[in-house]
C-alpha positions as CSV (number, residue, x, y, z in Angstrom):
1,X,0.2,0.0,0.1
2,X,1.6,3.6,0.8
3,X,1.1,6.3,-1.9
4,X,3.2,6.3,-5.6
5,X,3.7,8.8,-8.0
6,X,5.3,8.9,-11.6
7,X,7.7,12.1,-11.5
8,X,11.0,14.2,-12.9
9,X,13.5,14.2,-9.6
10,X,16.6,15.6,-8.6
11,X,18.6,13.2,-6.0
12,X,21.9,15.7,-5.5
13,X,23.3,15.0,-8.8
14,X,20.9,12.6,-10.1
15,X,17.7,13.5,-12.4
16,X,15.5,12.1,-14.3
17,X,12.0,10.5,-14.6
18,X,11.3,7.8,-11.4
19,X,8.8,6.6,-10.0
20,X,8.5,7.4,-5.9
21,X,6.9,5.8,-3.3
22,X,6.1,5.9,0.0
23,X,5.6,3.3,2.2
24,X,5.8,3.7,6.4
25,X,9.1,5.0,7.4
26,X,10.4,5.3,3.5
27,X,10.4,7.2,0.5
28,X,12.1,5.2,-2.9
29,X,12.8,6.3,-6.0
30,X,12.9,3.5,-8.8
31,X,13.5,4.9,-12.5
32,X,16.1,6.8,-14.5
33,X,18.2,6.3,-10.3
34,X,17.8,4.8,-7.7
35,X,17.2,6.1,-4.0
36,X,15.6,5.7,-0.8
37,X,15.7,7.8,2.2
38,X,14.0,7.3,5.8
39,X,11.7,9.5,6.9
40,X,13.5,10.4,10.5
41,X,16.3,11.6,7.9
42,X,14.2,14.1,6.3
43,X,14.9,17.2,6.6
44,X,13.4,21.1,5.5
45,X,10.4,18.8,4.0
46,X,8.2,21.4,2.1
47,X,6.1,21.7,-0.8
48,X,7.3,24.3,-3.5
49,X,4.7,25.3,-6.4
50,X,4.4,21.7,-7.1
51,X,7.9,20.3,-6.0
52,X,8.5,18.2,-3.1
53,X,11.6,19.3,-1.3
54,X,13.5,18.0,1.2
55,X,17.6,17.2,2.5
56,X,18.1,14.1,3.1
57,X,22.1,12.9,3.8
58,X,23.9,15.6,1.6
59,X,21.6,15.9,-0.7
60,X,18.7,17.9,-2.0
61,X,16.0,16.1,-3.0
62,X,12.9,17.8,-6.1
63,X,10.4,15.6,-7.1
64,X,7.9,17.6,-9.4
65,X,4.6,16.2,-8.1
66,X,2.2,19.0,-9.1
67,X,-0.8,19.1,-7.5
68,X,-0.1,16.4,-5.1
69,X,3.4,17.9,-4.2
70,X,1.3,19.7,-0.7
71,X,-0.6,16.2,0.2
72,X,3.1,14.3,-0.4
73,X,4.4,16.8,2.0
74,X,1.8,16.5,5.1
75,X,2.3,13.1,4.3
76,X,6.0,13.1,5.1
77,X,5.5,15.4,8.0
78,X,2.5,13.8,9.7
79,X,3.9,11.0,12.0
80,X,2.5,7.6,10.7
81,X,0.1,5.6,13.0
82,X,1.3,2.8,15.0
83,X,0.7,-0.8,14.2
84,X,-1.3,-1.1,17.7
85,X,-3.7,2.0,15.7
86,X,-4.1,0.5,11.5
87,X,-4.5,-3.0,13.4
88,X,-7.4,-1.2,15.6
89,X,-5.9,-2.5,19.2
90,X,-6.1,-0.3,22.4
91,X,-6.2,-0.7,25.6
92,X,-9.5,-1.7,26.4
93,X,-9.9,-4.1,22.8
94,X,-10.2,-7.7,23.6
95,X,-7.9,-9.9,21.4
96,X,-7.6,-13.2,21.2
97,X,-4.1,-14.3,20.0
98,X,-3.5,-17.2,17.2
99,X,-0.5,-18.9,16.5
100,X,2.9,-18.0,17.5
101,X,3.7,-13.8,17.7
102,X,7.2,-13.8,16.1
103,X,7.6,-10.0,15.5
104,X,8.9,-7.5,18.5
105,X,6.5,-4.7,16.7
106,X,3.3,-7.5,16.3
107,X,4.1,-8.3,20.1
108,X,4.1,-4.7,21.2
109,X,1.0,-3.9,18.9
110,X,-1.3,-6.9,20.4
111,X,-0.1,-6.0,23.6
112,X,-0.7,-2.8,24.0
113,X,-4.5,-4.5,23.7
114,X,-6.2,-6.6,26.3
115,X,-5.7,-10.4,26.5
116,X,-8.6,-12.1,25.6
117,X,-9.5,-16.3,26.1
118,X,-12.9,-16.4,24.5
119,X,-15.1,-13.7,23.6
120,X,-12.8,-10.3,21.7
121,X,-12.8,-7.7,19.7
122,X,-10.0,-8.6,17.2
123,X,-8.2,-12.1,16.2
124,X,-4.6,-11.7,15.4
125,X,-3.6,-14.6,13.4
126,X,0.0,-15.4,12.6
127,X,-0.2,-18.3,10.0
128,X,2.5,-19.4,7.1
129,X,0.5,-22.6,5.9
130,X,-3.3,-23.8,4.5
131,X,-3.5,-25.8,8.0
132,X,-2.7,-22.5,10.1
133,X,-4.7,-20.1,8.0
134,X,-7.7,-23.0,8.5
135,X,-7.6,-23.1,12.6
136,X,-7.5,-19.2,12.7
137,X,-10.0,-19.3,10.2
138,X,-11.9,-21.7,12.6
139,X,-11.7,-19.9,15.7
140,X,-12.6,-17.1,14.8
141,X,-16.1,-18.7,13.5
142,X,-16.9,-19.5,16.7
143,X,-17.2,-16.0,17.9
144,X,-20.5,-14.8,17.9
145,X,-20.4,-11.5,17.3
146,X,-19.8,-10.8,13.2
147,X,-18.6,-7.5,14.3
148,X,-14.9,-9.3,15.0
149,X,-12.2,-8.5,12.8
150,X,-10.0,-11.1,12.2
151,X,-6.2,-9.6,10.9
152,X,-4.1,-12.6,9.0
153,X,-0.5,-11.8,9.7
154,X,1.8,-13.6,7.4
155,X,5.1,-13.1,5.3
156,X,5.5,-11.5,2.5
157,X,7.4,-12.0,-0.8
158,X,7.5,-13.9,-4.0
159,X,9.1,-16.7,-2.1
160,X,6.5,-16.8,1.0
161,X,4.8,-19.9,2.1
162,X,1.5,-18.7,2.0
163,X,0.8,-15.6,-0.1
164,X,-2.0,-13.3,-0.4
165,X,-3.8,-14.7,-3.1
166,X,-4.4,-18.0,-1.4
167,X,-5.0,-16.6,1.8
168,X,-7.9,-14.3,0.0
169,X,-9.1,-17.6,-1.5
170,X,-9.4,-19.3,1.3
171,X,-11.3,-17.3,3.8
172,X,-13.3,-16.3,1.3
173,X,-14.2,-19.7,0.6
174,X,-15.6,-19.5,4.6
175,X,-17.6,-16.4,3.9
176,X,-15.0,-14.2,4.9
177,X,-14.6,-10.3,2.7
178,X,-11.2,-8.8,3.3
179,X,-11.5,-5.4,3.9
180,X,-7.9,-4.0,5.1
181,X,-4.1,-3.9,4.5
182,X,-1.7,-3.3,6.8
183,X,2.3,-3.8,6.4
184,X,3.9,-4.6,10.2
185,X,7.5,-5.3,9.3
186,X,9.4,-5.9,6.6
187,X,9.7,-9.1,6.8
188,X,5.5,-9.6,7.9
189,X,2.3,-8.2,6.4
190,X,-1.6,-8.7,7.5
191,X,-4.8,-9.1,5.6
192,X,-8.6,-7.9,7.7
193,X,-11.5,-9.8,7.2
194,X,-15.0,-9.5,8.8
195,X,-18.0,-11.9,8.3
196,X,-19.5,-11.4,4.8
197,X,-23.4,-10.2,5.8
198,X,-26.1,-10.7,4.0
199,X,-26.9,-8.5,1.1
């Protein structure tokens, strides 16, 4: 997910047409040249007549984004939501965990809620194979409240043992619809599902 645009760019001494992508804490450009900048390393971020400008390291950067430049500047200067907020978890949220939470950021996010053994407001399932995915769907199906969101957290990338297409297909067959996606870490992503409601 994130924000993406094609534009002409100047990055230090490099210049040319690129695709710029902002996702989480990093902005990257690919095309005439490749470059990355961590959001925390950007200084003097501003919109200047349709051009997004900032400094990173020793480089001055100018991205000609036209009318979108102010929105990009705002996105870069606004703190991104925490993982807990993206997952809809706060201190009052009852969280049912399925599987082993093997990522520190995910543990922290889930830990900001209240552990639940049965009834829950959200289910967070860490899965990487079809059997684990089905166990998560079964646990979710036992909850009485149709509004409970099921977050499936799985390894991302082309070599992942269980990809996005398989996750969506298997859960749609069980009457669930995907409603949201969230980046968890460089290695993990998450899809949120809800029970399909009758029209």
